[in-house]
C-alpha positions as CSV (number, residue, x, y, z in Angstrom):
1,M,92.6,103.8,70.5
2,N,90.1,105.2,73.0
3,T,88.5,108.4,71.8
4,A,85.5,108.4,74.2
5,I,87.1,110.0,77.2
6,K,85.9,113.6,77.7
7,K,88.8,115.9,78.6
8,S,88.9,119.4,79.9
9,Q,91.4,121.9,81.4
10,M,91.4,123.3,84.9
11,I,93.6,124.6,87.8
12,V,93.8,122.2,90.8
13,E,95.2,122.9,94.3
14,Y,97.5,120.3,95.8
15,H,95.3,119.7,98.9
16,C,92.6,118.4,96.5
17,L,94.8,115.8,95.0
18,D,94.9,112.1,95.9
19,L,98.3,110.4,95.0
20,P,97.6,106.6,95.1
21,Y,100.2,105.8,92.3
22,A,103.2,107.6,93.8
23,P,104.7,104.2,94.9
24,I,104.8,102.9,91.3
25,R,106.3,106.0,89.6
26,F,109.9,106.9,89.2
27,H,111.3,109.7,91.3
28,K,114.8,110.4,89.9
29,R,116.5,113.4,91.5
30,S,118.2,114.3,88.1
31,E,114.8,114.4,86.3
32,L,113.3,116.4,89.1
33,N,116.1,119.0,88.9
34,K,115.4,119.3,85.1
35,L,111.7,119.9,85.7
36,I,112.4,122.4,88.4
37,H,114.7,124.4,86.1
38,S,112.2,124.2,83.2
39,I,109.3,125.4,85.4
40,E,111.5,128.3,86.8
41,Q,112.3,129.3,83.2
42,N,109.0,128.6,81.4
43,D,106.4,127.8,84.0
44,Q,104.4,124.5,83.7
45,L,104.4,123.4,80.0
46,V,102.6,120.0,80.3
47,P,99.5,119.6,82.4
48,V,99.1,116.8,84.9
49,V,96.4,114.3,84.3
50,V,93.6,113.8,86.9
51,V,90.3,111.9,87.1
52,P,87.4,112.7,89.4
53,S,87.4,111.3,92.9
54,V,85.0,111.8,95.8
55,S,84.0,115.1,97.5
56,E,85.4,117.3,94.8
57,R,88.8,115.7,95.0
58,W,91.0,114.5,92.1
59,I,93.1,111.4,91.6
60,L,96.5,112.2,90.1
61,M,97.1,109.8,87.2
62,D,100.1,111.3,85.5
63,G,102.5,114.1,86.6
64,Y,103.8,113.0,90.0
65,L,107.3,114.5,89.3
66,R,105.7,117.7,87.9
67,I,103.8,118.1,91.2
68,K,107.0,117.8,93.2
69,A,108.7,120.3,91.0
70,L,105.9,122.8,91.3
71,Q,105.9,122.5,95.0
72,F,109.6,123.0,95.1
73,V,109.4,126.3,93.3
74,G,106.6,127.4,95.7
75,K,103.5,127.1,93.5
76,D,100.2,126.0,95.2
77,T,98.3,124.9,92.1
78,A,98.9,123.0,88.9
79,N,97.5,123.0,85.4
80,A,95.6,119.8,85.0
81,E,93.8,117.9,82.2
82,V,90.7,116.3,83.6
83,W,89.7,112.9,82.1
84,E,86.1,112.0,82.8
85,C,86.6,108.3,83.3
86,K,87.4,105.7,85.9
87,P,91.0,105.3,87.2
88,A,91.4,101.9,85.5
89,E,90.4,103.4,82.1
90,A,92.9,106.2,82.6
91,L,95.7,103.8,83.4
92,L,95.0,101.8,80.3
93,T,95.0,105.0,78.3
94,L,98.3,106.1,79.8
95,L,99.8,102.8,78.6
96,T,98.7,103.4,75.1
97,E,97.7,106.8,73.9
98,Y,99.2,109.3,76.3
99,Q,102.8,109.5,77.6
100,S,104.3,112.7,78.9
101,R,107.5,110.7,78.9
102,T,108.7,107.2,78.0
103,W,107.6,104.7,80.7
104,E,110.4,102.8,82.4
105,I,110.0,99.1,82.1
106,F,109.5,98.6,85.8
107,E,106.9,101.3,85.9
108,E,105.0,99.4,83.2
109,S,105.3,96.2,85.1
110,L,104.0,97.8,88.4
111,L,101.2,99.5,86.5
112,L,100.1,96.2,85.0
113,R,100.2,94.6,88.4
114,E,98.0,97.4,89.7
115,L,95.5,96.8,86.9
116,Q,95.4,93.1,87.9
117,S,95.4,93.4,91.7
118,Q,93.4,96.6,92.2
119,Y,91.0,96.5,89.3
120,H,90.9,92.7,88.8
121,L,91.6,92.7,85.0
122,S,93.0,89.6,83.5
123,Q,96.2,89.5,81.4
124,Q,94.1,88.8,78.3
125,E,91.8,91.8,79.1
126,I,94.7,94.1,79.6
127,A,96.4,92.9,76.4
128,T,93.3,93.4,74.4
129,R,92.7,96.9,75.8
130,I,96.2,98.2,75.2
131,G,96.9,96.4,71.8
132,R,99.5,94.0,73.1
133,D,99.7,90.3,73.1
134,R,99.4,88.3,76.3
135,S,103.0,87.2,76.2
136,W,104.2,90.8,76.4
137,I,102.0,91.3,79.5
138,S,103.3,88.1,81.0
139,R,107.0,89.1,80.4
140,R,106.5,92.5,82.0
141,L,104.8,91.0,85.1
142,A,107.5,88.3,85.4
143,L,110.1,91.1,85.9
144,I,108.6,91.9,89.3
145,D,107.3,88.5,90.3
146,H,109.2,87.5,93.5
147,L,111.2,90.7,93.3
148,P,111.7,92.0,96.9
149,E,110.0,95.3,97.6
150,P,113.2,97.0,98.8
151,I,114.7,96.5,95.3
152,I,111.5,97.9,93.7
153,K,111.6,100.9,96.0
154,A,115.3,101.5,95.2
155,I,114.6,101.4,91.5
156,L,111.7,103.9,91.7
157,S,113.6,106.3,94.0
158,G,116.5,106.4,91.5
159,K,119.0,104.9,93.9
160,L,119.4,101.8,91.7
161,S,119.9,101.6,88.0
162,P,117.0,99.8,86.2
163,W,119.7,98.1,84.0
164,V,121.5,96.7,87.1
165,A,118.2,95.7,88.6
166,Q,117.0,93.9,85.5
167,R,120.3,92.3,84.4
168,V,121.8,91.4,87.8
169,L,119.5,91.7,90.8
170,V,116.4,90.2,89.2
171,P,118.0,86.9,88.2
172,V,119.9,86.7,91.6
173,A,116.6,87.4,93.5
174,R,114.8,84.6,91.6
175,A,117.5,82.2,92.7
176,T,118.5,83.4,96.1
177,P,116.5,86.4,97.4
178,M,118.8,87.0,100.4
179,H,121.8,87.4,98.1
180,A,119.9,90.0,96.1
181,E,119.1,92.0,99.2
182,L,122.7,92.0,100.3
183,L,123.8,93.2,96.9
184,L,121.1,95.8,96.9
185,S,122.4,97.2,100.2
186,Y,125.9,97.4,98.7
187,F,124.9,98.9,95.4
188,I,122.9,101.7,97.1
189,K,125.8,102.7,99.3
190,N,128.4,102.5,96.6
191,E,128.7,103.8,93.1
192,I,128.9,100.8,90.9
193,S,129.0,101.0,87.1
194,T,127.0,98.7,84.9
195,R,130.2,97.2,83.7
196,E,131.3,96.4,87.2
197,A,127.9,95.0,88.1
198,Q,127.9,92.8,85.0
199,L,131.4,91.6,85.8
200,F,130.3,90.7,89.4
201,Y,127.3,88.8,88.0
202,N,129.4,86.9,85.5
203,H,131.8,85.7,88.3
204,Y,128.8,85.0,90.5
205,Q,127.3,82.7,87.9
206,R,130.5,80.7,87.6
207,S,131.1,80.4,91.3
208,N,130.1,77.6,93.7
209,R,127.7,78.0,96.6
210,Q,130.4,79.0,99.2
211,Q,132.0,81.4,96.8
212,R,128.7,83.1,96.0
213,F,128.0,83.5,99.7
214,N,131.4,85.1,100.2
215,M,130.9,87.4,97.2
216,V,127.5,88.8,98.4
217,N,128.7,89.1,102.0
218,N,131.7,91.2,101.0
219,P,131.3,92.6,97.5
220,E,134.0,95.2,98.2
221,L,136.6,92.5,98.5
222,F,135.7,91.3,95.0
223,F,135.8,94.8,93.4
224,K,139.2,95.5,95.1
225,A,140.6,92.3,93.8
226,Q,139.3,93.1,90.2
227,K,140.8,96.5,90.3
228,L,144.1,95.1,91.5
229,M,144.1,92.5,88.6
230,E,143.2,95.2,86.1
231,A,146.1,97.4,87.4
232,E,148.5,94.5,87.2
233,Q,147.4,93.7,83.6
234,K,147.9,97.3,82.5
235,A,151.3,97.3,84.2
236,K,152.2,94.1,82.4
237,E,151.1,95.6,79.0
238,L,153.2,98.6,79.6
239,R,156.2,96.5,80.5
240,V,156.0,94.2,77.5
241,G,155.0,97.0,75.1
242,P,153.9,96.4,71.5
243,E,156.8,94.0,71.1
244,G,155.4,91.7,73.8
245,T,151.9,92.0,72.3
246,W,153.3,91.0,68.9
247,H,155.0,87.9,70.3
248,T,151.8,86.9,72.2
249,Q,149.5,87.3,69.2
250,Y,152.1,85.6,67.0
251,K,152.1,82.5,69.2
252,L,148.2,82.5,69.3
253,A,148.0,82.9,65.5
254,I,150.5,80.1,64.8
255,S,148.7,77.8,67.3
256,A,145.3,78.6,65.7
257,L,146.6,78.0,62.1
258,V,148.1,74.6,63.1
259,Q,144.8,73.5,64.7
260,L,142.9,74.7,61.7
261,A,145.2,72.7,59.3
262,Q,144.7,69.6,61.5
263,T,140.9,70.1,61.5
264,A,140.5,70.8,57.8
265,P,140.4,67.2,56.6
266,Q,137.6,66.5,59.1
267,I,135.3,69.3,58.0
268,L,136.0,69.2,54.3
269,F,135.2,65.9,52.6
270,P,133.8,64.4,49.3
271,N,130.1,64.6,48.7
272,Q,129.7,67.2,51.4
273,A,126.6,69.4,51.4
274,L,127.3,72.4,49.2
275,A,126.0,75.0,51.7
276,E,128.1,73.5,54.5
277,R,131.2,73.4,52.3
278,E,130.8,77.0,51.2
279,Q,130.5,78.2,54.8
280,Y,133.9,76.7,55.7
281,L,135.5,77.9,52.5
282,N,134.1,81.4,53.1
283,E,135.6,81.4,56.6
284,F,139.0,80.3,55.1
285,Q,138.7,83.1,52.6
286,Q,138.3,85.6,55.5
287,I,141.5,84.3,57.0
288,K,143.4,84.8,53.7
289,I,142.0,88.4,53.5
290,Q,143.2,89.2,57.0
291,F,146.6,87.7,56.2
292,T,146.8,89.9,53.1
293,F,146.0,93.0,55.1
294,L,148.9,92.0,57.5
295,S,151.3,91.4,54.6
296,N,150.5,94.7,53.0
297,A,150.9,96.6,56.2
298,I,154.4,95.0,56.8
299,Q,155.5,95.6,53.2
300,G,154.3,99.2,53.4
301,I,156.4,99.8,56.5
302,S,159.6,97.7,55.9
303,N,159.5,97.0,52.1
304,V,159.8,93.3,52.9
305,K,159.2,91.3,49.8
């Protein structure tokens, strides 16, 4: 932990602030609204962090959303904590000792890239300074390697869920950047849940080249088809009712038991390793337990002996 940085409190005016890291910080409207409400009710509770620049100016290191909120409520100044150090040292400290809020994973990745590109620190140097191993640094940087800038901007502006970006757009972008850009355009214009995005990606993975091309060129058609199939499935469930569900599950259970009986002689044999044999017998015991639960439930309802 770095304890050498000298810190002091002061009031700074906005026109004296440089904002070089605005492009790598999240700007979610919902979070901004919360800050605006908090400042209106309680004034500024947490100071922004600045380091000295040139000509009596200050570089804003932390508190970009707070500055926006203060400006929104009509304030011309901000409470600031001044760190007497270089920007690179402040960035490293923000990653370890000081966090006014939890960093989003993409913010960490972009900040690490800034330390590499702007301040020429190696992965090993960064890892040593922030108490992480090099593989952690590498994994964070890999998240944004080859990731199109429009996707990064959409994430930081709050227009795109980081979950959707990481689980769907990042792997698509690595394989086919053009497909990721088409999907991004659709996701920004339409409210897509994480479940729907994951469903789309699952189908995308299983599809051939032409099908993938069709999916990303017209995602709306895919989602409409999925909603139609879900509606038909629900209608079918309503039609068949619990009786239909019973018959379906009954057939599946009978089929599974028949297959297990046929497979048993192949997985249980003389001189078998004890651990392996116990595993299969434990699984069989679980089947017997579940059958007992079913038998008890039926006896409790119908008194069937």
